[in-house]
N, C-alpha and C positions, 0 to 999 in steps of 0.2 A: 429493511432489507440487506438481506443476507447474502455473501459472498466471500469473495477470496482476492483482498486487496492486492495481494501481488500480482495479478490479473489486470493491467492497463486497460484494456476495454469494459472491465468490471468498474473498476475508478471513475473513467469515465462516463459511464452511465450513472452510478449513483451521485456522482455532483449534478449531471442534467436531471437529475426527478429531482434532486433537493431543489434545483431551479425552479423545475416546472410546480411543484408544490409549493415552496413559500417564496419564490422570488428572490431568496436573498439567503447569505451565509453571514451569521453573525460570530461564529468560532468554529474554526476547524482542530480538534485535540488528533494529532498526526502522530499516537504512541504504539501501533500496533508493526509488529515486527517478526520475521520466523526468529528460531534460531536451534543453536544445536546444544545437547547437553553430554558431553563425552571428551575424550581425551585425544586432543588435536590430530594425533597418528591415526585415529582411527573411524575419521569425519572423510569422507570422500570431496573428492573436486566439486562433482556435481551438488552435492548437499551445501557445500560452503558459498557456491555459485547462487544457492536458490538464498542464502540468509544474508549475503549481500547485495541480489537486486533487491531483495524486500528492505533491507533495509537504507540502502539509497537510493536504487532510482524507482521503486516503488512511490517511495515517501515521495520524493523529489515530484512525479506525475499528481500525485495528491495535493499538494502545495501547489502547482503548477496549477491545474484545475479550479481548485478553492480559490486561487488569483484572479480567475477569470468571472 
């Protein structure tokens, strides 16, 4: 299943599919996160918000869904 793990609805659908197809989850490798390779002064606030959202909020949502 391909998608964007920074989209919370996709994360929920992904874990629902895992549950429906396999009935359980043994391991969740929650390692993806967006990033920016640039000088700090050239990174927009919007890009930084996306990075923080992906590294904190989206990962939390993934952990939350995996735990359910």
